[in-house]
KEGURO-616281 format. One record per residue (C-alpha): x, y, z; residue in one letter. Coordinates in steps of 0.05 Angstrom, whole numbers, plus 5000, padded with zeros to 4 digits. Each point is the difference from the previous one (the first is absolute). Example, Ala and Ser with C-alpha at 12.3 -4.5 7.8 and 13.67 -1.06 7.14 Angstrom:
BEGIN
524649105156a502750694987s
! end
This chain:
BEGIN
541990861907m502449565059r506450245038d505149424994n505750325034s498749625066f500749354967y506050234961m503750195057r498849375041w500549494938l507449905006p499849865077w493949514982l504149634948a505849905047l495149765057a497049514954l507149774969t501349435047p493149694987s500450094924l506949665004l497249415036l494549964955a504850024939q504149395029k498549334970v500249325040p506849645000f500349404956d504749494977a502850444939s501750505051a503449495046l504349814938l502250714991k503150095067i507950105006q502149475053r505650305044i504749525035a507049955031d501950705024p507450085007q503350615032l506450274974s506150005044p500050795006d492649955023g497750474941k496949554948t495049405007v500849484938a494149554993f496549494953a493950084961v496049494961a494050214956v495649464962p500050044925d494249704972l501949934932d506249705017a496449575054n505550125052k502450465048s505350524982l505550155047h504250615017s504250355044v498850725027w502550495051t497250555040v503650545045p499149885075l498650765006e494149954952g499450074924g497749664940s501949254992p504449874939r500349344962k507449774990l499349344964a494649554963d500549225008l502850125066a498749765070d503049945070r504450655008p505949975046r505250585011w507449924998s502950205067p502650674974d493150174973g502750104927k497149394967r493349645006i500549254986f493549624977y497249404965v498650134928s497249594942t502350464948a504249504967g498049304981d499949835075s499550235071s506850265021q502150515053i501450694973w502650705026s498950674984m501650705025n495550315054s496850434944d498449394953g505950124953s505749524984g496649355007a504649384996s499049295008q503649705065a498449254991t500849574936h498449255026i496649534960s494749805059t497750725004e500350425063a495050315053d499550235073g506250415002e503250315059l506150465002v505249885051s500950595048p506750094977d498350014929g504349464976k495149414986y493249884978l496349405029v494249744960f495949384984t500049554942s496949344981s505949544986v501749304983f503249715065p504249524964e503750544968c503550165066g505649545028a498849745069a502250485057g501850504946s497450724994s501750074928s494650174952f500749674933d495850364949d501949644937p497749355036c493550345016n499150224926q501449344971k494249715043h495550554980l501649864925d498949285007a493050085036e497950464945k502349584944q497349325024s493149754975k499249615061v496250415055k498349415048a501750135073r503549455042l498350165074i503949665055t497450385063g495950595034l499250584985l498949934923y495650604982r498350615041h494750574993w499750004919n506049704979a503849324996w506749945039e503749734939g507449885004n502150725030r500350305066r499750735029s507050155022h503150665030l505550224963l505150605010s503750424944l506150365014s499150714965l507350074999a501849374955d493349714980g501349345042k493849625015v499649535059a494549525021d498450115071l495349425011s502249434954p495949345006g493049804988t495950435046r496650674982d502850625027v496350405019p494649475020p492850044974f497650615038s495749955063l499150774989g503950615026g506250344986p506049744953d503049335028d506850254995y504350585020a507350284993v503450185066s502150765003p507249894993d498649624929g503849395027a494249485011e492849824971v495349685044c494149614967f494749505018s499349344974m495149385011n503849425034t494349535006d501049284970e493950084956i499450794985p492749904980a498449715067a502950505049g501750755015t506449935034n503850594965n506550125038d505050614988l507049924977f505650484995v505449954941v505750454977p497050514946i506249734953q497449265011g501949485043g497449545053r493250185027a498849905075n493449915030k498750465059i493149805024t496949325023g492550165009n495649464973p495150514974g501650554949a505250515004d499650544948n500850714979s507250145030p502050775006v506750215027y499850615047s503350604972p506249945047d501149274984g498949775074k493349654988y496249594953l492550055005a495249464971y493049745000r498949335031s494649455011q500049515055s495749424971r502649644940p495649884945g495150565019y500650544950e495050485038s503749945069d501150645034r506350374968w504250265057r506150474992l506649715027f506350415007v506749624996l505850325034e505449814950r506150025045s497149615057s494549614967g494750245048k493349974980l494250465023t492550024976i497650745008p493349844973t498649435040d494350325040a496750254935i494349484986d500350194920r504549794945s505850474981v499450174928n505150504971s505750315048f506750424995t505150295040w500050725023a506850344981p502249965072d499549215003s496950055066r492550064976r496049504956l493550294958f495449434977f492749914980t495249495024v492749894974e495250215054d492149964991r500450174925g505350575010h507550044994q503950535039a507650145008i502349845067q506849965032f503749775059l506850065032s505249485013l501150335066d493249725022g493050275008g493549864961g498650164927a497050654984r496750284941i504050444953a494950134946i493049764994t493450154964g493949664970n504249684952n506049514983t506950255005l506149614976d507150064964d503550425057m506550384980q504050505039f504050614989t507349905022a498550475060d493949615022g495750615000k495449824937t496749354986i497649814929v494549474991f494149814959t492850115018r493749674972q492849915025s493849654974g498350604960d507050244979s505749664966p506950015025a503650684997e507350205029i499950425061c504550305052k499550185073a504250235058v502749345029s497650175071t492650064976g496050484960g495450114942a501949624936a501650404939i499249724932p505849994953l496449704939t493050144972h500849594939l492649785004n496750665023d497950214932a496849334982l496749885064l497250715005s495349754945q496649465040y496049935063q503549575053l496949755062t503649945069s500149365038l495749995065e501149465051d495149645041f500449405053w495449435016v500349415049a501949374962g501349305018a501249885074e497750745007n506550204975t500150754969q501149994924v501850604960q497550204930s500650554950f494350314967l499850444931v494250334977k498150144932p501450704972p494350525004n497849535059f492150135017d498749705069p492349984982s501849494942r500749255008k506749754966y502449294982p505649785046a506949654981l503649625054l507349954979l504049405032i507250085005h505749474981g505849715047g496149815038p504550395041q498750644970g496450615009e495550554972w502550695023g501650754982q504549794941s499050074923w499249364960t499449904921y497149324999r494150075047w499050735001n494350135046a499050744963q498849644934v494349565030f497150585041a499950484937a495949434964a494650115054g501549535056y500850085073v506649635012v501849625060v507049765014m500149555067p506049775040n497649345024p504049515045r506949894967g501050694980s506750395020v499750625042g496149775060y504949575040g503049324983q494749615034k494850334956f504149814940t501549265028d492849905009d498749804931i505149375001n496249384989q493450395002d499850314929w492149954993g498750065077g501150635035k501850434939p493149824970f496650175062d503350695002d497950114929l492949845015m500150495056a502650554958v494549814948t495050035050d502150705022y500350224925v493049774979e497350405060k502650694973l494550444979p503250114929y501549254985v495149574967d500849315032p497049694940d505550254956r506149775032m506149664963a506749725028a506849914965a506949805017g507049794977g504849485023s497749805071y494050494985g498649554943g500549395042y494850355052m495350174936i500349214983d498749875073w494250505002m497149634940l498249435041g498050365066h496050574985t495050274949t499450725023r503850284943f497650134932k506149814963c507549845016f507150134964v505749525015t506750174979h505849465000d496349665060g501249355034v494149534982y503149315022d504650015059l503149284991r501650164927e502550705012e504949755052a503449504955q500050454939s502450665032t507250205002e501950275069e497749405038l501750325069w493550374993f494949464999p504449595046m499650565052w492550144988e497349355005f504649665043g504049604946g498649714931m493349694985p502249305022w502450235067d494050385022n493949794952p494650225044e502250714999v500350024922y493049664992d497150485052k501850654967w500049794925s494750404961p499849404953s496149565049h494150475000f498350034925v493049775007k498550645038e502250444949f494850504970q503050704996t501850284929p507550015000t505350294954l506549595002v506550344984i506849704997h507250084966g502949374964e506850205027l498149995073d504349485028y498050205071r492749774989i500449634935p494250144949d497249315007t496650255061q495950484960a498849484945l497349515058e495550545031l497450194934f498049344977t496549895069a496450664990l497649794932q498249325015m495850285056r496850454952k502250635041v500850594954p507450084991s505550264955e507549834994l505150584985l506949694986l506350404987f505249554968p505650515008d499250205076e501549685067g497350155063h498850754984w497550294940v505550474981l499650164923k495550684991p495849714944q498649375043n498850465061s494950404960a496849374980l499849755077w496750605024y494750014940k498249265007t499350065077f495350614999l496349754942n498649365042w498650325065v495650544965d496049444962n497549665067w499850625047t497350574958k494249684962k
! end
């Protein structure tokens, strides 16, 4: 009989040695169903005593076909996160740390509520007919500042009084009226996915002592203005006496980006303009000592992708400084250090976003926390020793971390998605560079399929980002998730051609009036590189893009036949018609040097609709009928052209979506239709 004692002794060790491989083999590819289970963390808010972080979580609910929002907390020293409230969002601490204010839809409308720091004792703070959102708590704890969509005619000229019965009367009349026609007398009459209507967003304040509500921005302008990105466009001074907000002052709001900053007493009164820059001034943040006001500013009017510089206004003297003027990148988010002498900020740089800081006393910017990821949402403990932030990457959704503010390793505070993601294979992003148009270096990211075998030949999927002044980088996305596409068996390529941000302002500006020129050449240079990779099958390549990426797919339809199929989502097909039907008119006016009648040669030169006779590549067209940025007629015209040219094509329309597909069931259908189409042309 064989002696098995040797094997018995070593079997446990052998099992341990094999465990990592076995666990890897047991993991499954990451798909859209997994994507729709992720808990989406956002908006960390550190308590005044620095012991607890409140944050918001959104989870898709497929059955309800919407996202469910909740507010959680986690101890700064570590421990299990705890959910405090459902149907809740945007947590904000009271100055004494005893209460958390938040936006809730627990009643029949969106209102501001508050609860004890342990989630008990919930009570409703606002009760206004036009609903409430976007709350801030004044540093003295006496006021709430929030936004509401109100009827401007309910406010008397020059008065800060808020007439809620008047607003309720107008709401009732609209609801009861059987006539739903719109009489439009000017621009801007709709935006993103909603019609402007008779209401305007106003900034209101609520006295917590007596319940009195004041309108801080009466009139016909929206406050805050339509967002150009970045932090809140309003803030409360440290003494609780004043509110600073941004408002568009252009004669025609649809045609310009001239947002200026105003200050107004928190209890209401006359608002005074404190900036006069012809470009956009946004995102005001007071220093903790109240001596300074920092904000982001663009110098070129009408150019929403101009470089955002950080300005610092000394409130007593009016002296302005630009501490980030030497940095050839746009400032995204920023915050003051507790000492009011340093500013911490983020910029997108070659697909990554670190936390940097600089001193008001002078000197260049320095890196505080970095890594192969995207960092954001900075918050400081009162002693300035610890910084809290969110961290995400191309293979990891956002989680909350902390670190020593002088630099050091990031320590995760939340692990809400660890158990879920441990079941799936996720692939790290790799980057490469090629020489594009004019021999300019162009960066791209690449994601390989799970269980990658370098001896195989894989189909490749080229993803083209929107903007066009956008970027692919080390950040997680839910709408064009590279992990889902890679798990379906594709080598996913994400180029950052001319027009992308994070490579200097000239690189971004190079796309202006050249939409199908240098960017197309850059993309073809990336394609040349990819098709020569030993593990890519050059005869099985597909390309897809949304928004400007959709435009580029439409352009490629008439300029290349090297791809087996295309997917175009919310893309621009006819430039002339797009310019005359979109809502933010400043965009085409800047990008093409005016309206079509001002610069017809540029519109005609770069319009994909002028090259229909060259269309040959099978194309899936996707669009949201509520997309007012790029109206759905662009998709209908493109699909008609493809069908009449007998090019294999399909059209997927979402009647309940705008520029983005947000509802969970729609998102699942989007991924399924997308992959079915690409599989059909690259895997048969």
